[in-house]
Biopython code that builds the backbone (N, CA, C, O; Angstrom):
import numpy as np
from Bio.PDB.StructureBuilder import StructureBuilder

atoms = [
    (1, "UNK", "N", (-51.678, -43.005, 137.456)),
    (1, "UNK", "CA", (-52.350, -43.666, 136.404)),
    (1, "UNK", "C", (-51.673, -43.642, 134.867)),
    (1, "UNK", "O", (-50.912, -42.765, 134.460)),
    (2, "UNK", "N", (-52.001, -44.486, 134.323)),
    (2, "UNK", "CA", (-51.336, -44.751, 133.157)),
    (2, "UNK", "C", (-52.331, -44.207, 131.931)),
    (2, "UNK", "O", (-52.065, -43.426, 131.017)),
    (3, "UNK", "N", (-53.327, -44.766, 132.184)),
    (3, "UNK", "CA", (-54.192, -43.672, 130.698)),
    (3, "UNK", "C", (-54.436, -44.332, 130.096)),
    (3, "UNK", "O", (-53.686, -45.305, 130.170)),
    (4, "UNK", "N", (-55.342, -44.434, 129.251)),
    (4, "UNK", "CA", (-56.212, -45.272, 128.050)),
    (4, "UNK", "C", (-55.817, -44.424, 127.045)),
    (4, "UNK", "O", (-55.384, -43.274, 127.109)),
    (5, "UNK", "N", (-56.154, -45.593, 125.526)),
    (5, "UNK", "CA", (-56.136, -45.079, 124.464)),
    (5, "UNK", "C", (-56.765, -46.226, 123.706)),
    (5, "UNK", "O", (-56.233, -47.331, 123.811)),
    (6, "UNK", "N", (-57.850, -46.079, 122.947)),
    (6, "UNK", "CA", (-58.666, -45.811, 122.276)),
    (6, "UNK", "C", (-58.671, -45.920, 121.517)),
    (6, "UNK", "O", (-58.391, -44.757, 121.228)),
    (7, "UNK", "N", (-58.814, -46.693, 120.014)),
    (7, "UNK", "CA", (-58.029, -47.232, 118.875)),
    (7, "UNK", "C", (-59.677, -47.348, 118.021)),
    (7, "UNK", "O", (-60.659, -47.513, 118.745)),
    (8, "UNK", "N", (-59.853, -47.263, 116.676)),
    (8, "UNK", "CA", (-61.258, -47.292, 116.065)),
    (8, "UNK", "C", (-60.955, -46.372, 114.335)),
    (8, "UNK", "O", (-60.427, -45.336, 113.932)),
    (9, "UNK", "N", (-61.851, -47.836, 113.661)),
    (9, "UNK", "CA", (-60.755, -47.863, 112.163)),
    (9, "UNK", "C", (-62.806, -47.864, 112.426)),
    (9, "UNK", "O", (-63.656, -48.290, 113.208)),
    (10, "UNK", "N", (-62.634, -46.821, 110.753)),
    (10, "UNK", "CA", (-63.313, -47.127, 110.020)),
    (10, "UNK", "C", (-63.830, -46.704, 108.418)),
    (10, "UNK", "O", (-62.890, -46.440, 107.669)),
    (11, "UNK", "N", (-65.253, -46.606, 107.789)),
    (11, "UNK", "CA", (-64.761, -46.622, 106.240)),
    (11, "UNK", "C", (-65.614, -45.713, 106.017)),
    (11, "UNK", "O", (-66.757, -45.904, 106.432)),
    (12, "UNK", "N", (-65.336, -44.626, 105.389)),
    (12, "UNK", "CA", (-65.883, -43.402, 105.366)),
    (12, "UNK", "C", (-66.527, -43.599, 103.695)),
    (12, "UNK", "O", (-65.828, -43.181, 102.772)),
    (13, "UNK", "N", (-68.106, -44.363, 103.339)),
    (13, "UNK", "CA", (-67.583, -44.651, 102.337)),
    (13, "UNK", "C", (-68.257, -42.914, 101.219)),
    (13, "UNK", "O", (-68.296, -42.831, 99.991)),
    (14, "UNK", "N", (-68.480, -42.324, 101.776)),
    (14, "UNK", "CA", (-68.960, -41.342, 100.735)),
    (14, "UNK", "C", (-67.396, -40.475, 99.999)),
    (14, "UNK", "O", (-67.344, -40.095, 98.829)),
    (15, "UNK", "N", (-66.176, -40.307, 101.088)),
    (15, "UNK", "CA", (-64.615, -40.062, 100.673)),
    (15, "UNK", "C", (-63.862, -41.355, 99.477)),
    (15, "UNK", "O", (-63.147, -41.155, 98.495)),
    (16, "UNK", "N", (-64.571, -43.160, 100.278)),
    (16, "UNK", "CA", (-63.973, -43.802, 99.894)),
    (16, "UNK", "C", (-62.384, -43.747, 100.126)),
    (16, "UNK", "O", (-61.430, -43.995, 99.389)),
    (17, "UNK", "N", (-62.541, -43.164, 101.940)),
    (17, "UNK", "CA", (-61.422, -43.478, 102.598)),
    (17, "UNK", "C", (-60.850, -44.111, 103.599)),
    (17, "UNK", "O", (-60.293, -43.189, 104.196)),
    (18, "UNK", "N", (-60.686, -44.807, 104.012)),
    (18, "UNK", "CA", (-60.518, -45.605, 105.691)),
    (18, "UNK", "C", (-59.737, -44.934, 106.870)),
    (18, "UNK", "O", (-58.509, -44.998, 106.821)),
    (19, "UNK", "N", (-60.228, -44.408, 107.741)),
    (19, "UNK", "CA", (-60.326, -43.498, 108.613)),
    (19, "UNK", "C", (-59.588, -44.059, 109.983)),
    (19, "UNK", "O", (-60.358, -44.849, 110.529)),
    (20, "UNK", "N", (-58.835, -43.970, 110.433)),
    (20, "UNK", "CA", (-58.323, -44.020, 111.657)),
    (20, "UNK", "C", (-58.071, -43.052, 112.701)),
    (20, "UNK", "O", (-57.481, -41.978, 112.589)),
    (21, "UNK", "N", (-58.721, -43.695, 113.984)),
    (21, "UNK", "CA", (-58.995, -42.890, 115.111)),
    (21, "UNK", "C", (-58.156, -42.984, 116.235)),
    (21, "UNK", "O", (-58.489, -44.058, 116.737)),
    (22, "UNK", "N", (-57.450, -42.598, 116.784)),
    (22, "UNK", "CA", (-56.318, -42.039, 118.139)),
    (22, "UNK", "C", (-56.628, -41.755, 119.295)),
    (22, "UNK", "O", (-56.353, -40.573, 119.506)),
    (23, "UNK", "N", (-57.161, -42.355, 120.348)),
    (23, "UNK", "CA", (-57.611, -40.753, 121.111)),
    (23, "UNK", "C", (-56.687, -41.910, 122.733)),
    (23, "UNK", "O", (-56.452, -43.063, 123.095)),
    (24, "UNK", "N", (-56.539, -40.621, 123.080)),
    (24, "UNK", "CA", (-55.574, -40.896, 124.550)),
    (24, "UNK", "C", (-56.327, -40.071, 125.256)),
    (24, "UNK", "O", (-57.071, -39.184, 124.836)),
    (25, "UNK", "N", (-56.053, -40.475, 126.621)),
    (25, "UNK", "CA", (-55.759, -39.982, 127.890)),
    (25, "UNK", "C", (-54.809, -39.055, 128.273)),
    (25, "UNK", "O", (-55.009, -38.502, 129.354)),
    (26, "UNK", "N", (-53.745, -38.728, 127.595)),
    (26, "UNK", "CA", (-52.959, -38.232, 128.044)),
    (26, "UNK", "C", (-52.194, -36.491, 128.200)),
    (26, "UNK", "O", (-52.950, -35.871, 127.451)),
    (27, "UNK", "N", (-51.530, -35.813, 128.545)),
    (27, "UNK", "CA", (-51.021, -34.656, 128.331)),
    (27, "UNK", "C", (-51.863, -33.831, 127.986)),
    (27, "UNK", "O", (-52.373, -32.946, 128.673)),
    (28, "UNK", "N", (-52.114, -34.189, 126.474)),
    (28, "UNK", "CA", (-52.050, -33.521, 125.294)),
    (28, "UNK", "C", (-51.682, -32.469, 124.528)),
    (28, "UNK", "O", (-50.952, -32.408, 125.517)),
    (29, "UNK", "N", (-51.298, -31.117, 123.415)),
    (29, "UNK", "CA", (-51.083, -30.465, 123.510)),
    (29, "UNK", "C", (-51.147, -28.749, 123.699)),
    (29, "UNK", "O", (-52.279, -28.348, 123.428)),
    (30, "UNK", "N", (-50.377, -27.845, 124.025)),
    (30, "UNK", "CA", (-50.682, -26.728, 124.757)),
    (30, "UNK", "C", (-51.273, -26.241, 122.998)),
    (30, "UNK", "O", (-50.416, -26.273, 122.115)),
    (31, "UNK", "N", (-52.654, -25.838, 122.637)),
    (31, "UNK", "CA", (-52.897, -24.290, 121.644)),
    (31, "UNK", "C", (-51.964, -24.113, 120.479)),
    (31, "UNK", "O", (-51.878, -24.399, 119.285)),
    (32, "UNK", "N", (-51.200, -23.392, 121.594)),
    (32, "UNK", "CA", (-50.448, -22.086, 121.397)),
    (32, "UNK", "C", (-49.477, -23.056, 120.431)),
    (32, "UNK", "O", (-49.359, -22.841, 119.224)),
    (33, "UNK", "N", (-48.666, -24.369, 121.267)),
    (33, "UNK", "CA", (-48.009, -25.232, 119.932)),
    (33, "UNK", "C", (-48.725, -26.075, 119.495)),
    (33, "UNK", "O", (-48.359, -27.234, 119.695)),
    (34, "UNK", "N", (-50.218, -25.817, 118.615)),
    (34, "UNK", "CA", (-50.692, -27.233, 117.658)),
    (34, "UNK", "C", (-49.767, -26.798, 116.012)),
    (34, "UNK", "O", (-48.983, -27.516, 115.390)),
    (35, "UNK", "N", (-50.220, -25.430, 115.694)),
    (35, "UNK", "CA", (-49.291, -25.626, 114.557)),
    (35, "UNK", "C", (-48.024, -25.928, 114.298)),
    (35, "UNK", "O", (-47.478, -25.780, 113.205)),
    (36, "UNK", "N", (-47.361, -26.501, 115.621)),
    (36, "UNK", "CA", (-46.076, -27.064, 115.065)),
    (36, "UNK", "C", (-45.724, -28.780, 114.946)),
    (36, "UNK", "O", (-44.722, -29.294, 114.448)),
    (37, "UNK", "N", (-46.676, -29.323, 115.456)),
    (37, "UNK", "CA", (-46.764, -30.310, 116.317)),
    (37, "UNK", "C", (-46.107, -31.487, 115.078)),
    (37, "UNK", "O", (-45.195, -32.313, 115.105)),
    (38, "UNK", "N", (-47.090, -31.057, 114.057)),
    (38, "UNK", "CA", (-46.118, -31.808, 113.142)),
    (38, "UNK", "C", (-44.568, -31.982, 111.899)),
    (38, "UNK", "O", (-44.158, -32.513, 110.866)),
    (39, "UNK", "N", (-44.231, -31.022, 113.077)),
    (39, "UNK", "CA", (-42.697, -30.114, 112.293)),
    (39, "UNK", "C", (-41.976, -31.387, 112.212)),
    (39, "UNK", "O", (-42.730, -32.339, 112.010)),
    (40, "UNK", "N", (-40.620, -31.705, 112.320)),
    (40, "UNK", "CA", (-39.764, -32.375, 113.034)),
    (40, "UNK", "C", (-39.145, -32.296, 113.764)),
    (40, "UNK", "O", (-38.530, -31.234, 113.663)),
    (41, "UNK", "N", (-38.745, -33.080, 114.936)),
    (41, "UNK", "CA", (-37.462, -32.589, 116.030)),
    (41, "UNK", "C", (-38.672, -31.454, 117.275)),
    (41, "UNK", "O", (-38.230, -31.096, 118.366)),
    (42, "UNK", "N", (-39.764, -31.163, 116.930)),
    (42, "UNK", "CA", (-41.359, -30.477, 117.480)),
    (42, "UNK", "C", (-41.191, -31.461, 118.501)),
    (42, "UNK", "O", (-41.098, -32.626, 118.112)),
    (43, "UNK", "N", (-41.123, -31.189, 119.970)),
    (43, "UNK", "CA", (-41.493, -31.724, 121.348)),
    (43, "UNK", "C", (-42.192, -31.168, 122.105)),
    (43, "UNK", "O", (-41.468, -30.584, 122.912)),
    (44, "UNK", "N", (-43.585, -30.950, 122.393)),
    (44, "UNK", "CA", (-44.175, -29.574, 123.125)),
    (44, "UNK", "C", (-43.793, -29.796, 124.546)),
    (44, "UNK", "O", (-43.692, -30.955, 124.948)),
    (45, "UNK", "N", (-43.531, -28.616, 125.483)),
    (45, "UNK", "CA", (-43.140, -27.663, 126.285)),
    (45, "UNK", "C", (-43.615, -28.864, 127.565)),
    (45, "UNK", "O", (-42.722, -29.355, 128.255)),
    (46, "UNK", "N", (-44.737, -29.168, 127.734)),
    (46, "UNK", "CA", (-44.986, -30.478, 128.916)),
    (46, "UNK", "C", (-44.682, -31.652, 128.384)),
    (46, "UNK", "O", (-44.925, -32.610, 129.117)),
    (47, "UNK", "N", (-44.177, -31.913, 127.230)),
    (47, "UNK", "CA", (-43.795, -32.666, 127.163)),
    (47, "UNK", "C", (-41.808, -33.097, 127.407)),
    (47, "UNK", "O", (-40.952, -33.865, 127.848)),
    (48, "UNK", "N", (-41.962, -32.518, 127.072)),
    (48, "UNK", "CA", (-40.257, -32.021, 128.040)),
    (48, "UNK", "C", (-40.250, -32.051, 129.189)),
    (48, "UNK", "O", (-39.280, -32.561, 129.750)),
    (49, "UNK", "N", (-41.397, -31.481, 129.995)),
    (49, "UNK", "CA", (-41.108, -31.317, 131.560)),
    (49, "UNK", "C", (-42.221, -32.711, 131.889)),
    (49, "UNK", "O", (-42.038, -32.956, 133.081)),
    (50, "UNK", "N", (-42.580, -33.048, 131.700)),
    (50, "UNK", "CA", (-42.539, -34.333, 132.065)),
    (50, "UNK", "C", (-41.515, -36.146, 131.433)),
    (50, "UNK", "O", (-41.659, -37.361, 131.567)),
    (51, "UNK", "N", (-40.401, -35.021, 130.652)),
    (51, "UNK", "CA", (-39.400, -36.259, 130.846)),
    (51, "UNK", "C", (-39.760, -37.274, 130.049)),
    (51, "UNK", "O", (-39.130, -38.330, 130.090)),
    (52, "UNK", "N", (-40.807, -37.100, 129.223)),
    (52, "UNK", "CA", (-41.136, -38.025, 128.209)),
    (52, "UNK", "C", (-40.464, -38.670, 127.058)),
    (52, "UNK", "O", (-40.618, -38.437, 125.860)),
    (53, "UNK", "N", (-39.796, -39.407, 127.566)),
    (53, "UNK", "CA", (-39.135, -39.828, 125.637)),
    (53, "UNK", "C", (-39.491, -39.305, 125.397)),
    (53, "UNK", "O", (-40.425, -38.616, 125.808)),
    (54, "UNK", "N", (-38.253, -39.397, 123.605)),
    (54, "UNK", "CA", (-38.495, -39.063, 122.383)),
    (54, "UNK", "C", (-37.948, -38.289, 121.475)),
    (54, "UNK", "O", (-37.507, -37.286, 122.035)),
    (55, "UNK", "N", (-37.669, -38.265, 119.769)),
    (55, "UNK", "CA", (-36.416, -37.102, 119.691)),
    (55, "UNK", "C", (-37.623, -35.761, 118.615)),
    (55, "UNK", "O", (-37.164, -34.762, 118.061)),
    (56, "UNK", "N", (-39.212, -36.186, 118.598)),
    (56, "UNK", "CA", (-39.888, -35.580, 117.792)),
    (56, "UNK", "C", (-39.825, -35.889, 116.451)),
    (56, "UNK", "O", (-39.498, -35.056, 115.606)),
    (57, "UNK", "N", (-40.164, -37.215, 116.158)),
    (57, "UNK", "CA", (-39.178, -37.380, 114.702)),
    (57, "UNK", "C", (-40.910, -38.484, 113.859)),
    (57, "UNK", "O", (-41.394, -38.187, 112.766)),
    (58, "UNK", "N", (-41.420, -39.592, 114.721)),
    (58, "UNK", "CA", (-41.976, -40.623, 115.054)),
    (58, "UNK", "C", (-43.158, -39.535, 114.336)),
    (58, "UNK", "O", (-43.156, -39.453, 113.107)),
    (59, "UNK", "N", (-44.190, -38.687, 115.160)),
    (59, "UNK", "CA", (-45.779, -37.669, 113.972)),
    (59, "UNK", "C", (-44.949, -37.193, 112.525)),
    (59, "UNK", "O", (-45.017, -37.782, 111.446)),
    (60, "UNK", "N", (-44.396, -36.333, 112.738)),
    (60, "UNK", "CA", (-43.219, -36.164, 110.972)),
    (60, "UNK", "C", (-42.566, -36.835, 110.267)),
    (60, "UNK", "O", (-41.877, -36.498, 109.304)),
    (61, "UNK", "N", (-42.837, -38.355, 110.935)),
    (61, "UNK", "CA", (-42.072, -39.550, 109.893)),
    (61, "UNK", "C", (-42.999, -39.912, 109.035)),
    (61, "UNK", "O", (-42.757, -39.971, 107.830)),
    (62, "UNK", "N", (-44.727, -40.333, 109.791)),
    (62, "UNK", "CA", (-46.127, -41.134, 110.226)),
    (62, "UNK", "C", (-46.831, -39.799, 108.925)),
    (62, "UNK", "O", (-47.657, -40.186, 108.098)),
    (63, "UNK", "N", (-46.374, -38.337, 108.936)),
    (63, "UNK", "CA", (-47.477, -37.550, 108.229)),
    (63, "UNK", "C", (-46.949, -37.619, 107.111)),
    (63, "UNK", "O", (-47.710, -37.229, 106.224)),
    (64, "UNK", "N", (-45.636, -38.060, 106.649)),
    (64, "UNK", "CA", (-45.275, -38.010, 105.506)),
    (64, "UNK", "C", (-45.319, -39.144, 104.480)),
    (64, "UNK", "O", (-45.425, -39.026, 103.259)),
    (65, "UNK", "N", (-45.245, -39.948, 104.999)),
    (65, "UNK", "CA", (-45.850, -41.786, 105.354)),
    (65, "UNK", "C", (-47.829, -41.800, 104.489)),
    (65, "UNK", "O", (-48.503, -42.452, 103.691)),
    (66, "UNK", "N", (-47.898, -40.873, 105.179)),
    (66, "UNK", "CA", (-50.006, -41.463, 105.132)),
    (66, "UNK", "C", (-49.791, -40.546, 103.769)),
    (66, "UNK", "O", (-49.687, -41.239, 102.757)),
    (67, "UNK", "N", (-49.700, -39.027, 103.541)),
    (67, "UNK", "CA", (-49.337, -38.369, 102.285)),
    (67, "UNK", "C", (-49.173, -38.775, 101.595)),
    (67, "UNK", "O", (-50.034, -38.988, 100.742)),
    (68, "UNK", "N", (-47.543, -39.285, 101.468)),
    (68, "UNK", "CA", (-47.252, -40.336, 100.366)),
    (68, "UNK", "C", (-48.141, -40.995, 100.372)),
    (68, "UNK", "O", (-48.283, -40.848, 99.158)),
    (69, "UNK", "N", (-49.251, -41.891, 100.726)),
    (69, "UNK", "CA", (-50.058, -43.094, 99.859)),
    (69, "UNK", "C", (-51.557, -42.033, 99.880)),
    (69, "UNK", "O", (-52.629, -42.461, 100.308)),
    (70, "UNK", "N", (-51.435, -41.071, 99.514)),
    (70, "UNK", "CA", (-53.031, -39.918, 98.834)),
    (70, "UNK", "C", (-53.917, -39.942, 100.071)),
    (70, "UNK", "O", (-55.135, -39.931, 99.889)),
    (71, "UNK", "N", (-53.223, -39.988, 101.846)),
    (71, "UNK", "CA", (-54.347, -39.682, 102.415)),
    (71, "UNK", "C", (-53.933, -38.596, 103.135)),
    (71, "UNK", "O", (-53.167, -37.813, 102.573)),
    (72, "UNK", "N", (-54.432, -38.287, 104.766)),
    (72, "UNK", "CA", (-53.864, -36.730, 105.765)),
    (72, "UNK", "C", (-53.823, -37.664, 106.777)),
    (72, "UNK", "O", (-53.869, -38.871, 107.016)),
    (73, "UNK", "N", (-53.663, -36.048, 107.494)),
    (73, "UNK", "CA", (-53.469, -36.291, 108.733)),
    (73, "UNK", "C", (-53.637, -34.762, 109.795)),
    (73, "UNK", "O", (-53.405, -33.575, 109.564)),
    (74, "UNK", "N", (-54.143, -35.494, 110.998)),
    (74, "UNK", "CA", (-55.046, -34.071, 112.036)),
    (74, "UNK", "C", (-55.188, -34.185, 113.108)),
    (74, "UNK", "O", (-54.836, -35.363, 113.055)),
    (75, "UNK", "N", (-55.396, -34.048, 114.130)),
    (75, "UNK", "CA", (-55.393, -34.023, 115.408)),
    (75, "UNK", "C", (-56.115, -32.837, 115.951)),
    (75, "UNK", "O", (-56.164, -31.700, 115.480)),
    (76, "UNK", "N", (-56.749, -33.388, 117.193)),
    (76, "UNK", "CA", (-57.451, -32.426, 118.396)),
    (76, "UNK", "C", (-57.262, -32.853, 119.735)),
    (76, "UNK", "O", (-57.387, -33.987, 120.199)),
    (77, "UNK", "N", (-56.828, -31.402, 120.498)),
    (77, "UNK", "CA", (-56.212, -31.825, 121.482)),
    (77, "UNK", "C", (-56.749, -30.584, 122.109)),
    (77, "UNK", "O", (-56.954, -29.568, 121.445)),
    (78, "UNK", "N", (-57.087, -30.707, 124.002)),
    (78, "UNK", "CA", (-56.914, -30.342, 124.672)),
    (78, "UNK", "C", (-55.566, -30.495, 125.853)),
    (78, "UNK", "O", (-55.000, -31.562, 126.088)),
    (79, "UNK", "N", (-55.240, -29.208, 126.483)),
    (79, "UNK", "CA", (-53.732, -29.732, 127.635)),
    (79, "UNK", "C", (-54.840, -30.655, 128.392)),
    (79, "UNK", "O", (-56.033, -30.791, 128.122)),
    (80, "UNK", "N", (-54.095, -31.220, 129.385)),
    (80, "UNK", "CA", (-55.201, -31.978, 130.044)),
    (80, "UNK", "C", (-55.811, -32.941, 130.124)),
    (80, "UNK", "O", (-55.895, -33.744, 131.054)),
    (81, "UNK", "N", (-56.400, -32.918, 128.896)),
    (81, "UNK", "CA", (-57.238, -34.016, 128.688)),
    (81, "UNK", "C", (-57.316, -34.930, 127.435)),
    (81, "UNK", "O", (-58.096, -35.740, 126.934)),
    (82, "UNK", "N", (-55.939, -34.302, 127.157)),
    (82, "UNK", "CA", (-55.405, -35.808, 125.624)),
    (82, "UNK", "C", (-55.465, -35.237, 124.378)),
    (82, "UNK", "O", (-55.538, -34.094, 123.925)),
    (83, "UNK", "N", (-55.411, -36.392, 123.939)),
    (83, "UNK", "CA", (-55.496, -35.727, 122.364)),
    (83, "UNK", "C", (-56.032, -36.799, 121.077)),
    (83, "UNK", "O", (-55.314, -37.796, 121.002)),
    (84, "UNK", "N", (-57.041, -36.761, 120.174)),
    (84, "UNK", "CA", (-56.730, -37.906, 119.550)),
    (84, "UNK", "C", (-56.352, -37.833, 118.068)),
    (84, "UNK", "O", (-57.098, -37.279, 117.260)),
    (85, "UNK", "N", (-55.144, -38.418, 117.702)),
    (85, "UNK", "CA", (-55.051, -37.862, 116.371)),
    (85, "UNK", "C", (-56.117, -39.448, 115.327)),
    (85, "UNK", "O", (-56.768, -40.439, 115.655)),
    (86, "UNK", "N", (-55.760, -38.885, 114.254)),
    (86, "UNK", "CA", (-57.189, -39.085, 112.757)),
    (86, "UNK", "C", (-56.407, -39.172, 111.852)),
    (86, "UNK", "O", (-55.791, -38.198, 111.419)),
    (87, "UNK", "N", (-56.277, -40.515, 111.341)),
    (87, "UNK", "CA", (-55.139, -40.196, 110.011)),
    (87, "UNK", "C", (-55.851, -41.348, 108.938)),
    (87, "UNK", "O", (-55.799, -42.569, 109.090)),
    (88, "UNK", "N", (-56.585, -40.553, 107.720)),
    (88, "UNK", "CA", (-57.349, -41.069, 106.420)),
    (88, "UNK", "C", (-56.038, -41.461, 104.915)),
    (88, "UNK", "O", (-55.151, -40.747, 104.447)),
    (89, "UNK", "N", (-56.554, -43.108, 104.497)),
    (89, "UNK", "CA", (-55.683, -43.520, 103.119)),
    (89, "UNK", "C", (-56.985, -43.749, 102.411)),
    (89, "UNK", "O", (-58.005, -44.182, 102.946)),
    (90, "UNK", "N", (-56.794, -43.290, 100.687)),
    (90, "UNK", "CA", (-57.560, -43.730, 100.536)),
    (90, "UNK", "C", (-58.195, -44.999, 99.799)),
    (90, "UNK", "O", (-57.136, -45.231, 99.217)),
    (91, "UNK", "N", (-59.005, -45.976, 99.353)),
    (91, "UNK", "CA", (-59.838, -47.254, 99.810)),
    (91, "UNK", "C", (-59.254, -47.449, 97.418)),
    (91, "UNK", "O", (-59.767, -46.835, 96.483)),
    (92, "UNK", "N", (-58.109, -48.508, 97.377)),
    (92, "UNK", "CA", (-57.722, -49.056, 96.518)),
    (92, "UNK", "C", (-58.061, -50.127, 95.926)),
    (92, "UNK", "O", (-58.076, -51.284, 96.345)),
    (93, "UNK", "N", (-58.371, -49.640, 94.791)),
    (93, "UNK", "CA", (-59.388, -50.542, 93.662)),
    (93, "UNK", "C", (-59.160, -51.984, 94.579)),
    (93, "UNK", "O", (-60.259, -52.537, 94.608)),
    (94, "UNK", "N", (-58.202, -52.757, 95.297)),
    (94, "UNK", "CA", (-57.938, -53.854, 95.285)),
    (94, "UNK", "C", (-58.686, -53.949, 96.650)),
    (94, "UNK", "O", (-59.183, -55.052, 96.876)),
    (95, "UNK", "N", (-58.859, -52.950, 97.635)),
    (95, "UNK", "CA", (-59.979, -53.033, 98.877)),
    (95, "UNK", "C", (-61.608, -52.925, 98.469)),
    (95, "UNK", "O", (-62.705, -52.678, 98.970)),
    (96, "UNK", "N", (-61.309, -53.096, 97.874)),
    (96, "UNK", "CA", (-63.389, -52.402, 97.597)),
    (96, "UNK", "C", (-64.054, -53.592, 98.048)),
    (96, "UNK", "O", (-64.768, -53.398, 99.032)),
    (97, "UNK", "N", (-64.017, -55.086, 97.494)),
    (97, "UNK", "CA", (-63.953, -56.135, 96.966)),
    (97, "UNK", "C", (-64.301, -56.795, 99.440)),
    (97, "UNK", "O", (-65.205, -57.244, 100.144)),
    (98, "UNK", "N", (-62.698, -56.310, 99.592)),
    (98, "UNK", "CA", (-63.011, -56.561, 101.175)),
    (98, "UNK", "C", (-63.608, -55.821, 101.852)),
    (98, "UNK", "O", (-63.898, -56.165, 102.998)),
    (99, "UNK", "N", (-63.929, -54.736, 101.420)),
    (99, "UNK", "CA", (-64.575, -53.630, 102.546)),
    (99, "UNK", "C", (-66.091, -53.783, 102.213)),
    (99, "UNK", "O", (-66.507, -53.241, 103.237)),
    (100, "UNK", "N", (-67.184, -54.114, 101.552)),
    (100, "UNK", "CA", (-68.676, -54.530, 100.527)),
    (100, "UNK", "C", (-68.050, -55.935, 101.448)),
    (100, "UNK", "O", (-69.086, -56.127, 102.086)),
    (101, "UNK", "N", (-67.633, -56.415, 101.669)),
    (101, "UNK", "CA", (-67.672, -58.077, 102.395)),
    (101, "UNK", "C", (-67.652, -57.592, 104.085)),
    (101, "UNK", "O", (-68.468, -57.942, 104.938)),
    (102, "UNK", "N", (-66.639, -56.819, 104.246)),
    (102, "UNK", "CA", (-66.413, -56.597, 105.798)),
    (102, "UNK", "C", (-67.187, -55.871, 107.138)),
    (102, "UNK", "O", (-66.662, -55.912, 108.251)),
]
sb = StructureBuilder()
sb.init_structure("model")
sb.init_model(0)
sb.init_chain("A")
sb.init_seg("    ")
for serial, (resi, resn, name, xyz) in enumerate(atoms, 1):
    if name == "N":
        sb.init_residue(resn, " ", resi, " ")
    sb.init_atom(name, np.array(xyz, "f"), 0.0, 1.0, " ", f" {name:<3s}", serial, name[0])
structure = sb.get_structure()
């Protein structure tokens, strides 16, 4: 079983931001390690045990890029049940017309 990934894109009109939601059915993140999750070179213990590839830089870099554009990132996770990652970016004036027609 390779699991599933679901991606949702929403326009939060109240906050005038685009919210991305990426949900997986993977191994999840242990609750005691969640505070460190967006730090450089961090890999959860269960990911290391499962011998998954990675250096622990991807989400650290993504968070910094998102924040540099005025956005935010967060996640919800339960071990053995998967993780949902969220990030949002503010809508720039150039996109407002497009979003109204979208």
